[in-house]
Structure formats: C-alpha cells, structure tokens
TIMIRO-830909 format. One record per residue: x, y, z of N, C-alpha, C in turn; residue number from 0. Coordinates in Angstrom, 1 decimal, decimal comma. Layout:
<atoms>
+--------+---------+--------+---------+----------+--------+--------+---------+--------+-----+
! n_east ! n_north !   n_up ! ca_east ! ca_north !  ca_up ! c_east ! c_north !   c_up !   k !
+--------+---------+--------+---------+----------+--------+--------+---------+--------+-----+
!      X !       Y !      Z !       X !        Y !      Z !      X !       Y !      Z ! NUM !
...
+--------+---------+--------+---------+----------+--------+--------+---------+--------+-----+
</atoms>
This chain:
<atoms>
+--------+---------+--------+---------+----------+--------+--------+---------+--------+-----+
! n_east ! n_north !   n_up ! ca_east ! ca_north !  ca_up ! c_east ! c_north !   c_up !   k !
+--------+---------+--------+---------+----------+--------+--------+---------+--------+-----+
!   74,4 !    98,1 !   78,0 !    74,2 !     98,8 !   76,6 !   72,9 !    98,3 !   76,0 !   0 !
!   71,9 !    99,2 !   75,5 !    70,8 !     98,9 !   75,0 !   70,9 !    98,8 !   73,5 !   1 !
!   69,9 !    98,2 !   72,9 !    69,8 !     98,4 !   71,5 !   69,3 !    99,7 !   71,2 !   2 !
!   69,5 !   100,1 !   69,9 !    69,3 !    101,5 !   69,5 !   67,9 !   101,6 !   69,1 !   3 !
!   67,2 !   102,5 !   69,7 !    65,7 !    102,7 !   69,4 !   65,6 !   104,2 !   68,9 !   4 !
!   64,7 !   104,5 !   68,0 !    64,6 !    105,9 !   67,7 !   63,6 !   106,5 !   68,7 !   5 !
!   63,4 !   107,7 !   68,6 !    62,6 !    108,5 !   69,5 !   61,1 !   108,1 !   69,0 !   6 !
!   60,9 !   108,1 !   67,8 !    59,5 !    107,7 !   67,2 !   59,1 !   106,5 !   67,7 !   7 !
!   60,1 !   105,4 !   67,6 !    59,7 !    104,0 !   68,0 !   59,3 !   104,1 !   69,6 !   8 !
!   60,2 !   104,8 !   70,3 !    59,8 !    104,9 !   71,8 !   58,5 !   105,5 !   72,1 !   9 !
!   58,3 !   106,7 !   71,3 !    56,9 !    107,2 !   71,6 !   55,8 !   106,4 !   71,1 !  10 !
!   56,0 !   105,6 !   70,0 !    54,9 !    104,6 !   69,6 !   54,7 !   103,7 !   70,7 !  11 !
!   55,8 !   103,0 !   71,1 !    55,7 !    102,0 !   72,2 !   55,0 !   102,6 !   73,4 !  12 !
!   55,4 !   103,8 !   73,8 !    54,8 !    104,3 !   74,9 !   53,3 !   104,6 !   74,8 !  13 !
!   53,0 !   105,1 !   73,6 !    51,5 !    105,2 !   73,2 !   50,7 !   104,0 !   73,6 !  14 !
!   51,2 !   103,0 !   73,0 !    50,6 !    101,8 !   73,2 !   50,4 !   101,2 !   74,7 !  15 !
!   51,6 !   101,5 !   75,4 !    51,8 !    101,0 !   76,8 !   50,5 !   101,8 !   77,5 !  16 !
!   50,4 !   103,2 !   77,3 !    49,4 !    104,0 !   77,9 !   48,0 !   103,6 !   77,5 !  17 !
!   47,8 !   103,1 !   76,3 !    46,5 !    102,6 !   75,9 !   46,2 !   101,3 !   76,6 !  18 !
!   47,2 !   100,5 !   76,7 !    46,9 !     99,2 !   77,6 !   46,7 !    99,6 !   78,9 !  19 !
!   47,3 !   100,5 !   79,5 !    47,2 !    101,0 !   81,0 !   45,8 !   101,5 !   81,2 !  20 !
!   45,3 !   102,1 !   80,3 !    43,9 !    102,8 !   80,3 !   43,0 !   101,6 !   80,2 !  21 !
!   43,1 !   100,7 !   79,4 !    42,2 !     99,6 !   79,4 !   42,2 !    98,7 !   80,6 !  22 !
!   43,3 !    98,5 !   81,1 !    43,5 !     97,8 !   82,4 !   42,7 !    98,5 !   83,5 !  23 !
!   42,9 !    99,8 !   83,5 !    42,1 !    100,6 !   84,6 !   40,8 !   100,4 !   84,6 !  24 !
!   40,1 !   100,2 !   83,4 !    38,7 !    100,0 !   83,2 !   38,4 !    98,6 !   83,5 !  25 !
!   39,1 !    97,5 !   83,1 !    38,7 !     96,2 !   83,1 !   39,3 !    95,4 !   84,2 !  26 !
!   40,5 !    96,1 !   84,8 !    41,3 !     95,5 !   86,0 !   41,8 !    94,1 !   85,6 !  27 !
!   42,2 !    93,8 !   84,5 !    42,9 !     92,6 !   84,1 !   44,4 !    92,9 !   84,2 !  28 !
!   45,0 !    92,7 !   85,2 !    46,4 !     93,0 !   85,5 !   47,3 !    92,1 !   84,6 !  29 !
!   46,9 !    90,9 !   84,3 !    47,7 !     90,0 !   83,3 !   47,8 !    90,6 !   82,0 !  30 !
!   47,0 !    91,4 !   81,4 !    47,2 !     92,1 !   80,3 !   48,4 !    93,1 !   80,4 !  31 !
!   48,4 !    93,7 !   81,5 !    49,4 !     94,7 !   81,8 !   50,7 !    94,1 !   81,9 !  32 !
!   50,9 !    92,9 !   82,6 !    52,2 !     92,2 !   82,8 !   52,6 !    91,8 !   81,4 !  33 !
!   51,6 !    91,4 !   80,5 !    52,2 !     90,9 !   79,3 !   52,9 !    91,8 !   78,3 !  34 !
!   53,0 !    93,2 !   78,9 !    53,8 !     94,1 !   78,1 !   55,2 !    94,0 !   78,5 !  35 !
!   55,7 !    93,1 !   79,2 !    57,1 !     93,2 !   79,6 !   57,7 !    91,9 !   79,1 !  36 !
!   59,0 !    91,9 !   78,8 !    59,8 !     90,8 !   78,3 !   59,7 !    89,7 !   79,2 !  37 !
!   60,1 !    88,5 !   78,8 !    60,0 !     87,4 !   79,8 !   60,9 !    87,5 !   80,9 !  38 !
!   62,2 !    88,3 !   80,6 !    63,2 !     88,3 !   81,7 !   63,3 !    89,7 !   82,3 !  39 !
!   62,2 !    90,7 !   82,1 !    62,1 !     92,0 !   82,6 !   62,3 !    92,1 !   84,3 !  40 !
!   62,9 !    93,2 !   84,5 !    62,8 !     93,6 !   85,9 !   61,8 !    94,7 !   86,3 !  41 !
!   61,2 !    94,5 !   87,5 !    60,4 !     95,7 !   87,9 !   60,9 !    96,1 !   89,1 !  42 !
!   61,4 !    97,4 !   89,2 !    62,0 !     97,8 !   90,5 !   60,9 !    98,8 !   91,2 !  43 !
!   60,6 !    98,6 !   92,4 !    59,6 !     99,1 !   93,1 !   60,2 !    99,4 !   94,4 !  44 !
!   60,4 !   100,7 !   94,8 !    61,2 !    101,0 !   95,9 !   60,6 !   100,6 !   97,3 !  45 !
!   59,3 !   100,5 !   97,4 !    58,7 !    100,1 !   98,6 !   58,7 !    98,5 !   98,6 !  46 !
!   58,5 !    97,9 !   97,6 !    58,3 !     96,4 !   97,6 !   59,4 !    95,6 !   97,2 !  47 !
!   60,4 !    96,1 !   96,6 !    61,7 !     95,4 !   96,1 !   61,5 !    95,3 !   94,6 !  48 !
!   62,4 !    94,5 !   94,2 !    62,6 !     94,1 !   92,7 !   62,1 !    92,7 !   92,3 !  49 !
!   61,0 !    92,8 !   91,2 !    60,6 !     91,6 !   90,8 !   61,4 !    91,1 !   89,5 !  50 !
!   61,7 !    90,0 !   89,5 !    62,5 !     89,5 !   88,2 !   61,7 !    88,6 !   87,4 !  51 !
!   61,5 !    89,1 !   86,1 !    60,8 !     88,1 !   85,2 !   59,3 !    88,4 !   85,2 !  52 !
!   58,7 !    88,2 !   83,9 !    57,3 !     88,6 !   83,8 !   56,4 !    87,9 !   84,8 !  53 !
!   56,6 !    86,7 !   85,1 !    55,8 !     85,9 !   86,0 !   55,8 !    86,4 !   87,3 !  54 !
!   57,0 !    86,9 !   87,9 !    57,0 !     87,5 !   89,2 !   56,3 !    88,9 !   89,2 !  55 !
!   56,6 !    89,6 !   88,2 !    55,8 !     90,9 !   87,9 !   54,3 !    90,7 !   88,0 !  56 !
!   53,9 !    89,6 !   87,3 !    52,4 !     89,3 !   87,2 !   51,7 !    89,0 !   88,5 !  57 !
!   52,5 !    88,1 !   89,2 !    52,1 !     87,7 !   90,6 !   52,0 !    89,0 !   91,5 !  58 !
!   53,0 !    89,8 !   91,4 !    53,0 !     91,0 !   92,3 !   52,0 !    92,0 !   91,9 !  59 !
!   51,8 !    92,2 !   90,5 !    50,9 !     93,4 !   90,3 !   49,5 !    92,9 !   90,6 !  60 !
!   49,1 !    91,6 !   90,4 !    47,8 !     91,2 !   90,6 !   47,5 !    91,3 !   92,2 !  61 !
!   48,5 !    91,0 !   92,9 !    48,3 !     91,1 !   94,5 !   48,2 !    92,6 !   94,9 !  62 !
!   49,0 !    93,4 !   94,4 !    49,1 !     94,7 !   94,7 !   47,9 !    95,6 !   94,3 !  63 !
!   47,4 !    95,3 !   93,0 !    46,5 !     96,2 !   92,4 !   45,0 !    95,7 !   92,7 !  64 !
!   44,9 !    94,6 !   93,3 !    43,6 !     94,1 !   93,8 !   43,3 !    94,3 !   95,3 !  65 !
!   44,4 !    94,9 !   96,0 !    44,2 !     95,2 !   97,4 !   44,3 !    96,8 !   97,5 !  66 !
!   43,7 !    97,3 !   98,5 !    43,7 !     98,7 !   98,9 !   45,0 !    99,1 !   99,1 !  67 !
!   45,5 !   100,2 !   98,7 !    44,7 !    101,3 !   98,0 !   44,8 !   101,1 !   96,4 !  68 !
!   45,6 !   100,3 !   95,9 !    45,7 !    100,0 !   94,5 !   44,3 !    99,7 !   93,9 !  69 !
!   43,5 !    98,8 !   94,6 !    42,0 !     98,5 !   94,0 !   41,1 !    99,7 !   94,0 !  70 !
!   41,5 !   100,7 !   94,6 !    40,7 !    102,0 !   94,6 !   41,2 !   103,1 !   93,6 !  71 !
!   42,2 !   102,8 !   92,8 !    42,7 !    103,6 !   91,9 !   42,0 !   103,6 !   90,7 !  72 !
!   41,7 !   104,8 !   90,0 !    40,8 !    104,6 !   88,9 !   41,5 !   104,7 !   87,5 !  73 !
!   42,9 !   105,1 !   87,6 !    43,6 !    105,3 !   86,4 !   45,2 !   105,5 !   86,7 !  74 !
!   45,8 !   105,6 !   85,4 !    47,3 !    105,6 !   85,8 !   47,8 !   106,6 !   84,6 !  75 !
!   47,3 !   107,7 !   84,3 !    47,5 !    108,4 !   83,1 !   49,0 !   109,2 !   83,4 !  76 !
!   49,7 !   109,1 !   82,3 !    51,1 !    109,9 !   82,3 !   50,8 !   111,3 !   82,1 !  77 !
!   51,2 !   112,1 !   82,9 !    51,1 !    113,6 !   82,9 !   51,9 !   114,3 !   81,9 !  78 !
!   53,1 !   113,6 !   81,6 !    54,1 !    114,1 !   80,7 !   55,2 !   113,0 !   80,5 !  79 !
!   55,8 !   112,9 !   79,5 !    57,0 !    112,0 !   79,2 !   58,0 !   112,5 !   78,3 !  80 !
!   59,2 !   112,0 !   78,4 !    60,3 !    112,3 !   77,7 !   60,9 !   110,9 !   77,2 !  81 !
!   61,4 !   111,0 !   75,9 !    62,2 !    109,7 !   75,5 !   63,6 !   110,0 !   75,3 !  82 !
!   64,3 !   108,8 !   75,6 !    65,8 !    109,0 !   75,6 !   66,4 !   107,9 !   74,7 !  83 !
!   66,4 !   108,1 !   73,4 !    66,7 !    107,0 !   72,5 !   68,3 !   106,4 !   72,8 !  84 !
!   69,0 !   107,2 !   73,4 !    70,5 !    106,9 !   73,7 !   70,4 !   105,6 !   74,8 !  85 !
!   69,4 !   105,5 !   75,6 !    69,3 !    104,6 !   76,5 !   68,0 !   103,7 !   76,4 !  86 !
!   67,4 !   104,0 !   75,4 !    66,0 !    103,2 !   75,1 !   64,9 !   103,4 !   76,1 !  87 !
!   64,9 !   104,6 !   76,9 !    64,1 !    104,7 !   78,0 !   63,1 !   105,9 !   77,7 !  88 !
!   62,0 !   105,8 !   78,4 !    60,9 !    106,7 !   78,4 !   60,7 !   107,0 !   80,0 !  89 !
!   60,7 !   108,2 !   80,3 !    60,6 !    108,7 !   81,6 !   59,3 !   109,4 !   81,6 !  90 !
!   58,5 !   109,2 !   82,7 !    57,2 !    109,9 !   82,8 !   56,7 !   110,1 !   84,2 !  91 !
!   55,8 !   111,1 !   84,4 !    55,2 !    111,3 !   85,8 !   53,7 !   110,6 !   85,6 !  92 !
!   53,5 !   109,8 !   86,4 !    52,2 !    109,0 !   86,4 !   51,3 !   109,5 !   87,6 !  93 !
!   50,0 !   109,9 !   87,2 !    49,1 !    110,2 !   88,2 !   48,4 !   108,9 !   88,7 !  94 !
!   47,8 !   108,9 !   89,9 !    47,3 !    107,7 !   90,6 !   46,1 !   108,1 !   91,3 !  95 !
!   45,1 !   108,7 !   90,6 !    43,8 !    109,3 !   91,4 !   43,0 !   108,0 !   92,0 !  96 !
!   42,4 !   108,4 !   93,1 !    41,5 !    107,5 !   93,8 !   40,2 !   107,5 !   93,4 !  97 !
!   39,3 !   106,7 !   93,5 !    37,8 !    106,9 !   93,1 !   37,2 !   107,8 !   94,1 !  98 !
!   36,2 !   108,4 !   93,5 !    35,4 !    109,4 !   94,5 !   34,9 !   108,8 !   95,7 !  99 !
!   35,2 !   109,4 !   96,8 !    34,6 !    108,7 !   98,1 !   33,2 !   109,0 !   98,3 ! 100 !
!   32,6 !   109,9 !   97,5 !    31,1 !    110,1 !   97,6 !   30,8 !   111,5 !   97,6 ! 101 !
!   31,7 !   112,5 !   97,6 !    31,4 !    113,9 !   97,6 !   32,0 !   114,8 !   96,4 ! 102 !
!   32,7 !   114,0 !   95,5 !    33,3 !    114,6 !   94,4 !   34,7 !   115,1 !   94,7 ! 103 !
!   35,2 !   114,9 !   95,9 !    36,6 !    115,2 !   96,4 !   37,6 !   114,4 !   95,7 ! 104 !
!   38,8 !   114,9 !   95,5 !    39,8 !    114,2 !   94,7 !   41,0 !   113,9 !   95,6 ! 105 !
!   41,5 !   112,7 !   95,5 !    42,7 !    112,3 !   96,2 !   43,6 !   111,6 !   95,2 ! 106 !
!   44,8 !   112,1 !   95,0 !    45,9 !    111,6 !   94,1 !   47,2 !   111,7 !   94,6 ! 107 !
!   48,1 !   110,9 !   94,1 !    49,5 !    111,1 !   94,3 !   50,2 !   110,6 !   93,0 ! 108 !
!   51,4 !   111,2 !   92,7 !    52,2 !    110,8 !   91,6 !   53,3 !   110,1 !   91,8 ! 109 !
!   53,9 !   109,4 !   90,7 !    55,2 !    108,9 !   90,9 !   55,9 !   109,1 !   89,5 ! 110 !
!   57,2 !   108,9 !   89,5 !    58,1 !    109,0 !   88,3 !   58,3 !   107,6 !   87,8 ! 111 !
!   58,0 !   107,1 !   86,6 !    58,3 !    105,9 !   86,0 !   59,4 !   106,0 !   85,0 ! 112 !
!   60,3 !   105,0 !   85,1 !    61,4 !    104,9 !   84,2 !   61,1 !   103,6 !   83,4 ! 113 !
!   60,8 !   103,6 !   82,2 !    60,7 !    102,5 !   81,4 !   61,7 !   102,2 !   80,4 ! 114 !
!   62,3 !   100,9 !   80,4 !    63,3 !    100,7 !   79,4 !   62,7 !    99,7 !   78,4 ! 115 !
!   62,9 !   100,2 !   77,2 !    62,3 !     99,4 !   76,2 !   63,1 !    98,2 !   75,6 ! 116 !
!   62,5 !    97,1 !   75,4 !    63,2 !     95,9 !   75,1 !   62,9 !    95,6 !   73,7 ! 117 !
!   62,2 !    96,3 !   73,0 !    61,8 !     96,0 !   71,4 !   60,7 !    95,1 !   71,3 ! 118 !
!   60,2 !    95,1 !   70,0 !    59,0 !     94,5 !   69,7 !   57,7 !    94,7 !   70,6 ! 119 !
!   57,7 !    96,0 !   70,9 !    56,4 !     96,5 !   71,8 !   56,5 !    96,0 !   73,3 ! 120 !
!   57,6 !    95,5 !   73,8 !    57,8 !     95,0 !   75,1 !   58,8 !    95,9 !   75,9 ! 121 !
!   58,7 !    96,0 !   77,2 !    59,5 !     96,6 !   78,1 !   60,3 !    95,7 !   78,8 ! 122 !
!   61,7 !    95,9 !   79,0 !    62,6 !     95,1 !   79,7 !   62,8 !    95,5 !   81,3 ! 123 !
!   62,3 !    96,8 !   81,5 !    62,5 !     97,2 !   82,9 !   61,5 !    98,4 !   83,2 ! 124 !
!   61,0 !    98,3 !   84,4 !    60,2 !     99,4 !   84,9 !   60,8 !    99,8 !   86,3 ! 125 !
!   60,8 !   101,0 !   86,6 !    61,3 !    101,5 !   88,0 !   60,3 !   102,7 !   88,2 ! 126 !
!   59,7 !   102,4 !   89,3 !    58,7 !    103,4 !   89,8 !   59,5 !   104,1 !   91,1 ! 127 !
!   59,5 !   105,5 !   91,1 !    60,2 !    106,3 !   92,0 !   59,1 !   107,2 !   92,6 ! 128 !
!   58,9 !   107,1 !   93,8 !    57,9 !    107,9 !   94,6 !   58,2 !   107,9 !   96,1 ! 129 !
!   57,4 !   108,8 !   96,8 !    57,5 !    108,9 !   98,2 !   56,3 !   108,0 !   98,8 ! 130 !
!   56,7 !   106,9 !   99,4 !    55,7 !    105,9 !   99,9 !   54,7 !   106,7 !  101,2 ! 131 !
!   55,5 !   107,6 !  101,8 !    54,7 !    108,3 !  102,9 !   53,6 !   109,2 !  102,2 ! 132 !
!   54,0 !   109,9 !  101,1 !    53,0 !    110,7 !  100,4 !   51,8 !   109,9 !   99,9 ! 133 !
!   52,1 !   108,7 !   99,4 !    51,1 !    107,8 !   98,9 !   50,1 !   107,3 !  100,2 ! 134 !
!   51,0 !   107,0 !  101,3 !    50,1 !    106,5 !  102,4 !   49,2 !   107,6 !  103,0 ! 135 !
!   49,7 !   108,7 !  103,1 !    48,9 !    109,9 !  103,7 !   47,8 !   110,1 !  102,8 ! 136 !
!   48,1 !   109,9 !  101,5 !    46,8 !    110,4 !  100,4 !   45,9 !   109,2 !  100,7 ! 137 !
!   46,3 !   108,1 !  100,9 !    45,3 !    106,8 !  101,0 !   44,6 !   107,1 !  102,4 ! 138 !
!   45,3 !   107,5 !  103,3 !    44,7 !    107,6 !  104,6 !   43,7 !   108,8 !  104,6 ! 139 !
!   44,1 !   110,0 !  103,9 !    43,0 !    111,1 !  103,8 !   41,7 !   110,6 !  103,0 ! 140 !
!   41,9 !   109,7 !  102,0 !    40,8 !    109,2 !  101,4 !   40,0 !   108,3 !  102,2 ! 141 !
!   40,6 !   107,5 !  103,0 !    39,8 !    106,7 !  104,0 !   39,0 !   107,6 !  105,0 ! 142 !
!   39,8 !   108,5 !  105,5 !    39,1 !    109,5 !  106,5 !   37,7 !   110,1 !  105,9 ! 143 !
!   38,1 !   110,6 !  104,7 !    36,9 !    111,2 !  104,1 !   35,7 !   110,1 !  103,7 ! 144 !
!   36,1 !   109,0 !  103,2 !    35,2 !    107,9 !  103,0 !   34,4 !   107,5 !  104,3 ! 145 !
!   35,2 !   107,5 !  105,3 !    34,5 !    107,1 !  106,8 !   33,5 !   108,2 !  107,0 ! 146 !
!   34,0 !   109,5 !  106,9 !    32,9 !    110,5 !  107,2 !   31,8 !   110,5 !  106,4 ! 147 !
!   31,9 !   110,1 !  105,1 !    30,7 !    110,0 !  104,3 !   29,8 !   108,8 !  104,4 ! 148 !
!   30,5 !   107,8 !  105,2 !    29,8 !    106,3 !  105,3 !   30,0 !   105,5 !  104,1 ! 149 !
!   31,1 !   105,8 !  103,3 !    31,4 !    104,9 !  102,0 !   32,6 !   104,2 !  102,1 ! 150 !
!   33,2 !   104,0 !  103,3 !    34,4 !    103,1 !  103,5 !   34,0 !   101,8 !  103,4 ! 151 !
!   34,7 !   101,1 !  102,5 !    34,3 !     99,7 !  102,4 !   35,3 !    99,0 !  103,2 ! 152 !
!   35,0 !    97,6 !  103,2 !    35,8 !     96,7 !  104,2 !   37,2 !    96,6 !  103,8 ! 153 !
!   37,5 !    96,7 !  102,6 !    38,9 !     96,6 !  102,2 !   39,8 !    97,7 !  102,7 ! 154 !
!   39,3 !    99,1 !  102,4 !    39,8 !    100,2 !  102,9 !   39,9 !   100,2 !  104,4 ! 155 !
!   38,9 !    99,8 !  105,0 !    38,7 !     99,8 !  106,5 !   39,9 !    98,9 !  107,1 ! 156 !
!   40,0 !    97,7 !  106,5 !    41,2 !     96,8 !  107,0 !   42,5 !    97,4 !  106,8 ! 157 !
!   42,8 !    98,2 !  105,5 !    44,0 !     98,8 !  105,4 !   44,2 !    99,9 !  106,5 ! 158 !
!   43,2 !   100,7 !  106,8 !    43,1 !    101,7 !  107,7 !   43,5 !   101,2 !  109,1 ! 159 !
!   43,1 !   100,1 !  109,5 !    43,3 !     99,6 !  110,8 !   44,6 !    99,0 !  110,9 ! 160 !
!   45,2 !    98,6 !  109,8 !    46,6 !     97,9 !  109,8 !   47,6 !    98,9 !  109,3 ! 161 !
!   48,0 !    98,7 !  108,1 !    48,9 !     99,6 !  107,4 !   48,6 !   101,1 !  107,6 ! 162 !
!   47,5 !   101,6 !  107,3 !    47,1 !    102,8 !  107,4 !   47,1 !   103,6 !  108,7 ! 163 !
!   47,4 !   102,7 !  109,8 !    47,3 !    103,3 !  111,2 !   48,6 !   104,0 !  111,3 ! 164 !
!   49,8 !   103,6 !  110,6 !    50,9 !    104,4 !  110,8 !   50,8 !   105,9 !  110,4 ! 165 !
!   50,0 !   106,2 !  109,5 !    49,7 !    107,6 !  108,9 !   48,9 !   108,3 !  109,8 ! 166 !
!   48,2 !   107,7 !  110,8 !    47,5 !    108,6 !  111,9 !   46,3 !   109,2 !  111,1 ! 167 !
!   45,5 !   109,7 !  111,9 !    44,2 !    110,5 !  111,5 !   44,7 !   111,7 !  111,0 ! 168 !
!   44,3 !   112,2 !  109,6 !    44,8 !    113,3 !  109,0 !   43,9 !   114,5 !  108,9 ! 169 !
!   42,8 !   114,4 !  109,6 !    41,9 !    115,6 !  109,6 !   41,6 !   115,9 !  111,0 ! 170 !
+--------+---------+--------+---------+----------+--------+--------+---------+--------+-----+
</atoms>
C-alpha cells in the first residue's frame, strides 16, 4: 500500500524528474539522476536484474550509461505519461535516441517505465520494461552505419565485437 498522492503532485514530481533527466543527458552526471530515488528504492531492470537502494542504483547507472550503447544515447524524453494516484505511479514511454552516426540518420528504441513515487520529490521504485533484442538490434544497426561512415569509435567497436556480435550484421 502506498501513501496517497494527488495526480497534480505526481505530475509535478514527474515534470521535475524529466527536467533532471534532460539535464543529465546534457551533462552526463548520473549521480544527480540517482539522487532522485529514496535511500531504499528498488530499480527493476529486466535484462540486468533488480538494484536495491540508492547506492546500488547509482553504481549500476554509472556503469551502464558510461558504456556503449548508453554512452551514445543523447536523451531520454518521455513521449507520453499517465498518473495513477491510487498506486502513486507514473507510467510513461521513454525514447532512447542514439547520437547521429554522421549522416543525419536516426536510431532509437523505446521502453515503458513505471515510476512509484515515494514523496518529497523522490521515487521509491523504477521498473523499465522493454525488449532487449530490439535495443540490441538498434545498437547494432547504429554501429553498422557508423562503421560504413568511418565514425565508429572504440567503445562501440568493442561492443560490436563482443555483446553486439549476437545481433549479427543487420545490413
């Protein structure tokens, strides 16, 4: 059972969350992003497992988002969201666009995020629901295009030769 929050309070908290996410996308300070969670928050990530507590979330997000493909994503805007005051949740679809590989082409994949509000501007849980194969294929397509353009950097090349190899050549 959650505390009772109004739709207006959830919308305001989510607006602040999105503002912080946009700032983090620009400055890449993932500690600021982790600070949006309660000390005992859970982060449920279907491919990586569940992180318990803000410190574990902080460690995981810094590792994940400073390595390819996270390091090459340019933003994480919500395409839409709904609030559910009865559960204290905000549910949204998040876009994860990659940076331009050099020719203006666009590569992105989306996920559904379920945020549970903990009060005082902090979130007690986040769950990301997505298809890891879709993300992997998108990242591999980005790598293939960057390789064709001569803009594939070392981090993306290492990913392509290891994890990305399971997605095969997509072109």
